[in-house]
N, C-alpha and C positions, 0 to 999 in steps of 0.2 A: 504493500500500500504506500509506503513511504517513497519507494522508487517511482511508482506511478504518479504520485503527487508532484515529485520533483520534475518528472518529464512533462507533465501538463503545465507546470509553471514556466518551464523553459520555452515551450511552444507559445504560450501566452505572451511572454516577454518578447519573443521574436516577432510575433504578429503586431504587437504594439509598436515595436521599432519600425516595422515596414510602414505602418500607418503614419507614424510621425514623419518618416522620410518622404512619403507621398504628399503629405500636407505641406511640408517645407518646399518640395519641388513645385507644387501648384502655387504656393505663395510667391516663389521666385518668378515663375512665368507671369503671374498676374502683375507683379511689380514691373517687369519689363514692358508689359502691354500698357499699363497705366502711365508709365514714364515716357512712352513713345521713343525709347531707345532703339537703335539699330544694332544688331549683333551679327558677327560673322558666321559663316557656315561651320567652322570649327567650334565656335562657342555654342551654336544652337544644338550641335551634336551632344555636347556635355550637358547642356541645360535640360534637354528632353530625353537623354539617355538613348539616343538613336543607335541602331545596330549599324555595322560597317557597310552592309549592302545598300541600305537606304541612304547612308551618308555619301556613298559613291554616286548614287543617283542624283543627289542634290548637287554635287560638284559638276556632274555632266550638264545639269540645267544651267548652272552658272556659266560654264564654258560655251554653251550653245547660243548665248546672247538672247534667250527668250525673255521677253519683258513681262514682269508681274506674274511669274509662275508662283503658285501657292499650293500649300497642302494643309490638311487639318490635323490637329493634335488635340484630342479631347474636345473641349468647347472653345478652342482657340484656332485662329487662322494664322499661318506663318507665310509671309508674302515676301518674295524676292524684289527688293526695291532699288538696289544700286550695286555697282561693281566698281571697286577701287583697288588698284595695284594687283590685279589678278584675283582678287577675293570677292565673294558674294556677300552682301549684307541684307539682313532680313528684318522686317517689322513684324511684331506679333499683335494681333487684334483679337478681342473677344468676338465670338461668332455672332452674338446678338448685335454688336455694333456694326459688323459687316452687313448683316441682313437688313438693318435699319437704313443703311446707305446704299442698298442694292435694289433695283427695280424687280418686279415680279418675274420677268422673263429670265433675268440672270440667276435668280434664286433657284430656278428649276433646271439649270444647266447640269448635264450629267457630270459626275465627279471626274471623268477622264478628260474633260475638255477644260482648258485653262480659261479663267475669267480675265478678259482684257479690259483694263481700265487705263486712265491717263497715268503716266509715270509720275513718281514723286518729283517735286522740285529739286534741282541740284543744290548742293551745299558748297559754300566757299570755305568753310572751316567746320570744326566739330561743334561750334556753338553759334554760328551765324547762319541763318536760313535765308537764302536768296529767293524771294518770292517773285516769280515772273508771271504776270497775268497772261492767260492763254489768248492767242490770236483768234478773235471771233470769226474771222473769215476762213479759218482752216477747218477742214472737215476730216476728222480722224479716219484712218483706214483700218478696219478691224480684221482680225484673222483668228483662226482656230488651229491648234496644233495637237495632234494625237500621237502618243508614243506607242511603240510595239504594235504596229498596225497589222503586220503579218506574223504568222507563227514562225518559229525558228526553221522548221523544215521548208515552209513556203519560201522564206527569205533565201535560204541556201540554194534551193532549186532555181529560183529566179536569177540569182547571181551567176550560177553556172550556165544557165540558158543564155543570158545576155552576152556573156563572153564568147560563147560558141557561135553566136550570130554575127560576129564582127564583119564578115564579108558582105552582109546584107544591109549594114548601116550606110546611109548616104548623107551628104552634107545638108544641113538645114538651110532654109530660105526664109525670106520675110516679104511682107506685102509691099514694102517700099522698094524692093529690088536692089538694095544696097548691100554689096558683099562684105562691107566693113561694119555692118550694123549687128550682125549675129554670126557667131562661129561655133559650131557644134555638129554632132551627127545624130541622126535619128532613125528609128525603125518603126514603120507605121503598121506593119502586119506581124502580130505576135499573139495569135488567138489563145495559145496555151495559158497566157497570163493576162491579156487584156480583158478577157471575159471575167476572170476572177476579180480584177481590180474594179471593173465597171459594176459588178454585182455588189461589192463591198461599199463602193462610193454611193450607189443608189440607196443602199440600206441606211447609211448614216446621214445622208443629205437633209432629211427633215429636221434632225437635231442641229445640224450646222446652220440651217436657215434661221432657226429660233435663236441660236447662240449669237449669230452675227446681226440679229435684229433686221433681217432682210424681209421685205414684203413677201408673203407666201406666194408660191407659184407652182403651176403644174409641171412636174419634171418631164422633160422630153428626152432628146438624145443625150447620151453621155459619151464624150470622145476620149480617146486614150492613145498616147504614143510613148515610145521608149526613147530616151535621149541620153547621149553620152557626151560629157564635156571633158576634154583632155587639155594638155598644156596650152595655155594661151587662149582658150576658148572663153566666150562671154556672150552676153545678150544685153544690148544697151536699152535704155529706158523706153518702155512701151506699155500699152495696155492690150488686153486680149479680146476686146469687143468693139474696136474702133473702125471696123470696115463692114460693108454691107453683108458679107457672108459670115461674119462673126457676131452680128448685132444681137442674136438671141442667146449668146452666152451670158450666164448669170454668175456662176461660180467657177473659179479656177482651183485646181488641186495639183500638188506636187508631192510625190512620194520619193524619198531618198534611200539609196543603198550603194554599197561599195565594199571592196575587199578590206580585210584587217591584216596588219595595222593600216590605218587610213593612209593611202599613198599619195594624197594630194592636199594642198591647202587652198584657201580662197573659195570661190564659187558660192559666196553668200548670196542669198536672196534679199534684195532691198525693196521694201514696200513703202511707197511714199504716201503721205497724207496729201490731200488735195485742197484746192481753193479755186474760186471762180474769178477769172480775169476776162473782161470783154465778152462775157457771156459764155466762155468756154471753161471746162474743167481742166486745170493744169496741176502739175506736181508742186507741192509746197516744199519748204526747206526741211520740215520735220519728216522723219522716216523711222521705220523699224528694220533692223538688220537681223536676218534669220540664218543661223549656221546650218549647213546641210548635215543633219545628224541621221545616222543610219537607222532605218526602220521606223522613221517618223513620216507623217503626212501632214501637209499644211493646206488649209482652205482659205481663200479670200475672194472678195468680189472681183469679177473679171474686169470691171471698169477701172480698178485701181492701177495707177502707174507703178511699174516695178521694173527691176533689172536684175541680171545675174552678173556678179563681179567676176573678173578674170580668174581662171583656175591656174594654179601652178602645179604641174605634175612632172617632176624631174625625170622620171624614167621614160615618159611619153609612151609607155605600153598601153594598149587599148584596155587591157584588163585592169589597169590602175585608174580608170576614169571615174569621174563623178557621175554615177548613173541615176536616172530618175525615170519614173513613169508619171507623166504629167498629162493633164487633160482638162476638159471643161464640161460643166453641166448646163445644158440649154433649157430654156422654157419652151413649151409647145407652141 
């Protein structure tokens, strides 16, 4: 009986200690949220006791240049708000505060879609906040990014297939007929994977429409092409719905994949905000820069001005290209 009593007491003491530790952790997180402090990715790992795999995922989000990526921890939201000296910095908000400042459509966004909001104002020092009023003439360009879009087996099969099709890739063209406006190679016929991609895009499009706050439309044709950007390839600023034959395009999508370790640099997608000048929509100075991250897909309105920055691929091997499956969702 005495031994059993001592054992029960030990278990009770251990439980009390765990509860006290949890209360202390929650108090610390609440203090950070109330104080509006920003903390680094390393610090947030310690604060929330994150495991190594999730910590690595956060570091990938920081490196990908995704704006305002967020994740939930209990009744708090952790939001990526800035990058300084190669490090990511996070703000912590109570979920109630987030919901009170979010419209109903955003509150219903699936958990795997990032919530896109205006970025935090930049800071000139740790204690001085530089408040720059937004330009009322600028129209923000929204986007949605989804990680791990294909299964590992589908991704591996797609990469092998793309490399094997090298002889069938042809140089891309553009409606302006300018050979210096776009440089890359594309494959228009690849039914083994275009049908899969179109099926997946069609399934997710209603949620993308809601997330981007686009007027609902009846989905028509979904186009798909495979593109390879190698050394020195690029695509200058353009939109995807500016000609008569592309006027019914509503959504643009780009799915990224490549060999590991990543054999190229550059190739970022730049999506520009817009403004009206002389009755025409033109690119504003503000923009979002999206890193081409393996097995992710991005959606944005086809009317947004965007470009692909030059790719640097030292080997110049076709297999080391920045591969994409990109296309458009048209209305009927």
